N, C-alpha and C positions, 0 to 999 in steps of 0.2 A: 238954122238954129245952132247955137253953140254946142260943142261936144261935151256938155256937162252930164253929170249923172242924172238919169231919169228920176224926177222927184216923186214919182208914183210907184216906187218899188216895193212898198209895204204889202206883204202877203200874210204875215203873222202879226205878232204884237207890235203896235205902233209905240215906239219908245221915244220918239222925237216930239217935243211939245208942239212945235209949229205944224206938224203933220196930223195932229189929232184934232178932229173936227166934231163939233156938236156934243151931245150927251150932257148938256148943262143940267137938265132936270134930274137925270139919273145921278149925277155927281152930287147935286144938292140933297137928294134923298139919302144918299150914303153918308154924307158929312153931318147932316142933321141928327142922324141916329148915333153916329160915332161920338158926338159931343157928350152923350150920356153913357158911353160904352155899350150901346146896344149893338147887336149883331145883325149883319145883312147878308142875305143869300141872293146873288145875281144869277138868274136863270134865263137861258136863251138858246136858240138853235146854234148849231155849229157854224163858225165863220161869221157870226153876227157882230163880233167885236167885244166879247166879254173880257178876254185877256188884256186888250188895249185899255178898256175901261178900268180894270183893276190896277194895272200898272200905273196909269196916269193918276188915278185916285191916290195911290200910295205915295207918288211923288208930291202931290199937292196937299196931303193931309196935314203936314206940319204947319202949313200956312192957313188952311181953311178950317181945320178943326180947332187948332190952337197951338201955341208954342210948346205946350207940354205933351202933345201927341208924339208918340214914338212909333211910326209905321214901319212895318217890315213886309216886303213883297216876297212871296215864296212861289216859285214855279214848280209845281208838284210833278211835272213831267220830267224834270231833271233827275238824273240818277243819283245826284248828291242827296236827294230827299226821299229816296226809296227805302231807307232803313229808319228805324226808330231813333237810333243815335244821330244819324245825319240830319233828320228833320228837327229834332229837339235842339240840337246844337246850333243849327242855322237860325232858329227863332230867337234863342237866348242871345246869341252873338249880335243879332240885329237890334235887340233891345238894349244890350249892355256894352257891346263892343268887346266882351270877354267870352271865354270858353266856359264849359261846364263839364265836370268829371263824370263820365258815364261808363267807361270801360269796366267790364267785369261785374257789373251790377245786374240784378234782375230787372225785368221790364217795369215792375211796380216801383222799384227803387229809383229807376231813372225818371219815372213820371213824378215821383215825390220830389226829387231834386229839381225837376223842371218847375213844378208848382212853387217851390220855395224861392226859386230865382225870380219868377214872375211876381210873386208877392213882395219881394224886396224892392223890385223896380216900382211897383205900384205904391209902396209906402213912401216913396220920395215925391209923390205927386204927379208922376208920369202916367200918361194914358197909353198903355201898350195895345197896339192894334196889329194883327197879322192878317195879311191879304193872301188867302190860299187859292191860287189859280189852278183850275182843272181838278176839282175836288174828287172826281171819279178815280183819280190815281190813288188816293188814299183808300177809297172803298174797294178798289181792285187788289189791295194788298192786305186783306183781313188777317192772314196768318202772321204777317210782320207787325202790324199795328194793333189789331184786336180792339174789342170793345172798351178795354181799359183806357186807351188813348182818348177816345171820344167822351167817355165818362169824366175823365180828368179835365178835358177842355170844357165840358158842360158845367162842371163844378166851378171852374175859374170864371166862365162867362156869367153864370147865375150869381156869383158872389161879387160881381163888378170889378174883378181883378184884371181882365183884359177883354178885348172885343175881337171878333172874327168877321172877316168879309170873305165870302167864298164865291166861286163861279162854277157853274155846272150846266150841262145841257138839260138835265132833268131836275125836278125838285129834290131837295136834300132828303126828305123822308123816303122818296122812291129810290134814290141812289143807295142809301144805307140799307133799306129793307131788302132790295134785290141782291145786295152783296152779302147778305147773311148777318149783318150787324143787328144787335138788339138794342143798342143805345138809342135814346131819344134826344141825342145831341141837337137834332134839327129843330126841336121845339123852342129853342131860345132865339130863333132867327125871325126877322121880318124879311119877307121876300119881295124882290123887285124884278119885274119881267123886262128883259132887254129885247127889243124888237128892231125892226128896220128904222132908218132915219125918219123923222117927220119931214113934211114937205119943206119946211124952213131949213132943216139941217141938210137935206139934199141940195138945196139951193146954196147953202153956205159952202158946201163942198165944191160945187161947180164954180163959185166965185173965187174960192181958193185956187182951183185948177186954172182959172183964167190968168191969175197972177203968176203962179208957180210955173205954168207951162207955156206962158205967152200965147194963150189960145185966143181965137177970134170968136165973135158971137155964134157963128154956125157950129163951131167946135163945142161950145158950151151946150148948145141944144142937143148935139149928138151924144155927149157924155151923159147927160141927164136921161135921154131916151134909152141909151144902151144899159145904163146902170140902175135906172129907177131910183129906189130909195134904199137899196142895199149897200152898206159900206164897202164890202169887198168888190162887188160888181162895179161900183163907181170907180174904185181904185184901179181895177183891171182895165176898165174902159179908158180912163185917162192915160194909163201907161201905154196902151197900144196906140192911142192917138198921138201921144208925144213921140213915140218911135217913128210913126208914119210921117209926121211932119218933119222930123229930123232928116229923113231920107228923101223928103219931097214927094212921097208916093201915098197920097191920102185917097183911099177909096172906101167910103163909109160902108158899102156893102161887104167888102172883104173884111174890114175891121170888125163889123158886127159878128161875123162868123168866127173870127179868131177869139173874140171876147167870150162868146158862148162856149167855145171848146175849152178854153182855159178854166172858166168858172165851173163848168160841168165836171171837169177832172178834179178840181179842188173840193167840190162838194161831196165827192164819193167817200165812202168809208165811215 
């Protein structure tokens, strides 16, 4: 095999369109709701592909929701979004391409300025949508963001000014309540549960692997057996098989053990 980059290197967010497999029904559920500026909460276990779904949905929203949709993807794990200033600035900049003056203002003044900016965008016919990946990061910073942020967002969502799509491992009501928030921000959301691939999606992944990895039929069978219907496990199985074939040392028993060890380590915490 050629000394090319292993095409199955994804362990976090899948940002490449061609490497993102399946999730058509989940995408459709999100886009159907966004067309009316309804909010969506994507809930699923760790490493099931929530971040990849949100990232890819944000990239496609302008086409599949409509040309007026203005999607903004926010990785809430990034330190840039760990302060109220940083988070609000990033969202406004995504909607308008411009900044917003916040320095020296109180938290309530900043939220009022944010609301004004969103309403100005909405008044032009734009559909502002923010994709908030890893919502637990907001809930874990209650002292920085406070209930006022969630109440401000709830007001904008209720009033049809903008829509939110969130990802979290637990339901939004549980995330907010366990973090000490009192806002009922969560009650403007429709929830979609993200689980393992369907049989058809798992098969689509192995067909993709056959092409991308130049695999043979026995290789496809192994990847499906080792990965099951779990997106991460399938990716890891294909990666190890690709590397083994590149070196000419394919031992399915050894590969199975390596796959289990890597996946086990990534699922911890």
